[in-house]
KOLKERO-653895 format. One record per residue (C-alpha): x, y, z. Coordinates in steps of 0.05 Angstrom, whole numbers, plus 5000, padded with zeros to 4 digits. Example, Ala and Ser with C-alpha at 12.3 -4.5 7.8 and 13.67 -1.06 7.14 Angstrom:
524649105156/527349795143/
//
This chain:
456218179104/453418829075/451418449012/447617939053/444018479092/442118849027/439318218996/435318079058/432318779054/430418708980/427018028987/420918269026/419918818974/420118328917/415217878954/410318448965/410618648892/409117928870/403217908917/399918538889/392418518893/388818328828/384918858790/377318838803/373218878740/365819048743/361618638694/354518868681/349618308664/342018298673/336518038717/339117608774/335416988749/336717108675/341816818626/346317438624/347317418699/348416668699/353516738643/357017288683/357616828743/360716288699/365716788672/367417028742/368416308764/373616198710/377716788736/377916588810/384816288806/387816828762/392517298800/391117888754/383617988757/377417898799/370617968766/365018308804/358418098771/353018638774/345718438765/339018778756/341819338713/335719398668/338818978613/342819158551/341519908551/342519978626/349119618616/351120098561/349420688605/354120428659/359620198613/360620778564/355521328579/356221348654/359820998710/359420328745/361819798696/368019618657/364919068615/358018818598/353918268567/348418488519/344618448454/348118738393/341719158382/344019608438/350719748405/347319878338/342420378369/348120708407/352020818343/346221198312/345321618374/352421728397/357821478349/363521708393/360921308453/359720708408/367120688390/368720548463/364419918464/368819358439/366118648428/370818108453/366617478448/360117168422/356116778472/349416428464/344216508409/337816888423/331316938385/325817458378/319517128406/313517488377/306917328411/300517588382/293217538399/289816968363/283617398356/287617928318/289217468261/296417718258/300917158232/307417538225/310218178256/310718448185/303118488184/303519068233/306919558186/300619598144/293719618175/289219708114/282819528152/284219998209/284619478264/288719938309/294019408319/299119558374/305319248405/307919188476/315419328484/316319458558/319820088582/324320518539/331120188536/328519478543/331218938497/324618928458/324719688453/331819678425/329919168372/323819578352/328220198343/332619808295/326419558258/323920268251/330820488226/330319968171/323020078153/319720728177/312720418169/313820078236/314420758269/306920868259/305020258301/302420458370/307020228425/305420068498/310119978557/306819348582/311618778598/311718098633/305317768653/301518418646/303218428572/301417688565/294617818595/293418438552/295318088487/291417458504/285217898513/286718268448/287318928484/294318978456/295818618391/302818338400/308818328447/316118208434/320617788480/328017748459/330917138494/334416468489/330115858475/325915628533/325116328562/321016318626/316016848604/314616498538/314015838576/308916178621/305216428559/305115718532/302615408596/297715938621/295616398564/296115958503/288715968489/289216698469/296316748443/300016518380/307516488368/308316848301/313916948251/318517538241/320317528168/320618228139/326618218093/327918948105/331318718169/336818388127/340019078118/340819218192/348219238212/352019238277/357419768292/362619338258/358519328194/356518598200/349318358194/345618498258/340617928250/340317238220/333916858206/333016228246/327415768268/324715678338/324614918335/318014538338/316514308408/320214868444/313515118470/309214498459/302814628499/299315168460/304015638424/307015128376/305614408387/310713908362/310314048287/310614798279/317415138277/317215898271/322016318231/324416948265/330417408271/336117168314/342817418340/348317228387/349217558455/356017878462/361118078515/363618788508/369019188543/370719918549/378319888541/379020588571/376720298637/381419708637/388320008624/391919428658/393418958600/394418348644/387618448675/384318538606/387817918580/385617528641/378417748632/378417548558/381416878576/376016768629/370616918578/373616438528/374015888580/366815998603/363816038533/362915278520/358915198585/354815818571/353015558501/351514868528/346515168577/343315708534/344415488462/349615588408/
//
């Protein structure tokens, strides 16, 4: 009888242990309507039935650098989606912090969309590093820490001539208007194909804007924290922006990269939760690539 009573007492304890709450993991993404946030939601969806982890998707963080600040430099996130440019810049500024940012998956391909004023005559971003006629060419990058700003820091690190180009903090439609009027020479928009801002440029500002190339071979030497090439050269296919920026017969060569998922392992000590998160990312990746590009 005592054995039966002891077994009855142990069973509830075993049941409560089996029903332990899953670990909540905070995943930093990007703007609530952008690809990073949408990808984060897909990843979270793949983890809903997993008993080991729940993924809390955090939006409107300010993008890649804001994600890095929350994931390794400050508090708020355990994992993030971002451009590899951010990790490369972090390694130059804070190598110890960069070691805490571990890539676990490649997601969709992104391209550097370079839009320049037609009036300026700039046909490639490489033109900006030398201004022999004193045009006063300039470039809009958005606020410090933006995706375009991070890319520009890596360009400057590879070729210091770019450091002499005047920079503005204009972004979005304000930058489109300024470049179309030739008040600012060019703007950079890192994004997957079909980006909404570039589509707006094509539909509403195309008379004053041109999609130009990014072909300076100095960028070949840029490396990510793992020592792999940071950029590849790829073409924005003809017809992606068909109204004014390209038409149907004008592909543009530019630098390209793959958005990545990173974790800070120090913040996810539970190995079952980490494994469940990595599995959710792997399961979501085909749908993410199908939507935003391989």
